[in-house]
C-alpha positions in Angstrom: 0.1 0.1 0.4 1.5 3.4 -1.2 2.5 5.7 1.9 0.4 9.1 1.4 4.0 10.7 2.8 4.3 14.2 4.2 8.0 15.8 3.7 9.9 15.8 6.7 9.6 20.0 6.6 5.3 19.6 6.9 5.9 17.3 10.0 8.3 19.6 11.8 5.7 22.7 10.9 3.0 20.6 12.5 5.1 20.0 15.4 5.8 23.6 15.9 2.8 24.9 15.4 1.4 22.2 18.2 4.2 23.7 20.5 2.7 27.0 19.6 -0.4 26.4 21.4 -2.6 24.8 18.1 -5.0 21.8 19.2 -4.0 18.6 18.0 -7.3 17.9 16.4 -7.0 20.8 14.2 -3.2 19.9 12.6 -4.7 16.6 12.2 -7.3 17.9 10.2 -5.3 20.2 7.9 -2.7 17.6 7.0 -5.2 14.9 6.8 -3.7 12.5 9.0 -4.7 10.6 12.3 -3.4 11.7 15.7 -1.7 8.3 16.1 0.4 9.5 12.9 0.9 12.7 14.4 1.9 11.7 17.9 4.5 8.8 16.1 5.9 12.2 14.2 6.3 14.0 17.8 7.5 11.0 19.2 10.1 10.7 15.9 11.2 14.5 15.6 10.9 15.8 19.2 13.1 18.4 19.4 14.6 18.4 15.8 14.7 21.8 13.7 15.6 21.7 9.7 19.2 21.8 10.1 18.9 18.8 12.3 16.8 17.5 9.8 18.7 17.9 7.1 21.8 16.7 8.7 20.0 13.2 9.7 18.5 13.0 6.0 22.3 13.0 4.6 23.6 11.4 7.0 21.1 8.4 6.8 21.6 8.8 3.0 25.4 8.2 3.2 25.0 5.4 5.6 22.8 3.5 2.7 25.7 4.3 0.6 28.4 3.2 2.9 26.4 -0.2 3.4 26.1 -0.4 -0.5 30.0 0.1 -0.9 30.4 -2.8 1.5 28.3 -5.1 0.4 29.6 -4.9 -3.5 33.0 -5.2 -1.7 32.4 -8.2 0.0 30.8 -9.9 -3.0 34.0 -8.9 -5.1 36.4 -10.4 -2.0 34.2 -14.0 -2.1 34.3 -14.0 -5.8 38.4 -13.7 -6.1 38.4 -15.9 -3.0 36.6 -18.6 -4.9 39.0 -17.8 -8.1 41.8 -17.5 -6.3 40.8 -21.2 -4.5 41.0 -23.6 -7.6 44.0 -25.3 -8.9 44.7 -23.9 -12.1 42.8 -21.2 -14.0 42.1 -22.3 -18.1 43.0 -19.4 -20.7 39.5 -18.9 -20.9 39.2 -18.1 -17.2 41.8 -15.9 -16.8 40.2 -13.7 -19.8 36.5 -13.6 -17.8 38.9 -12.6 -15.2 41.2 -10.2 -16.8 37.7 -8.2 -18.0 35.6 -8.7 -15.2 38.6 -6.9 -12.4 38.6 -4.6 -15.0 34.8 -3.5 -14.5 35.2 -3.3 -11.3 38.5 -2.3 -9.9 38.0 0.8 -12.1 
């Protein structure tokens, strides 16, 4: 089921409205969300400003990029270990290996 999704900036703005004294029911009606969603947002984003939110988003993106990089390198290492563990490398395999190394090292 697709998520309707509100941007994090919208969520922060809604929380600021709440902090300034606006009623939760009014805020939820404007955003078309349930009160449970609002309180989940409050729990997750309490005390965050827009700048902190941007930094958090950048850290999450960098973390996911690094995780993908580690996964790729682990796979490369496993493939190379399998190749090295074989006693002999046939000429055809050597050509494939050279092409593979050229694509993945450069």
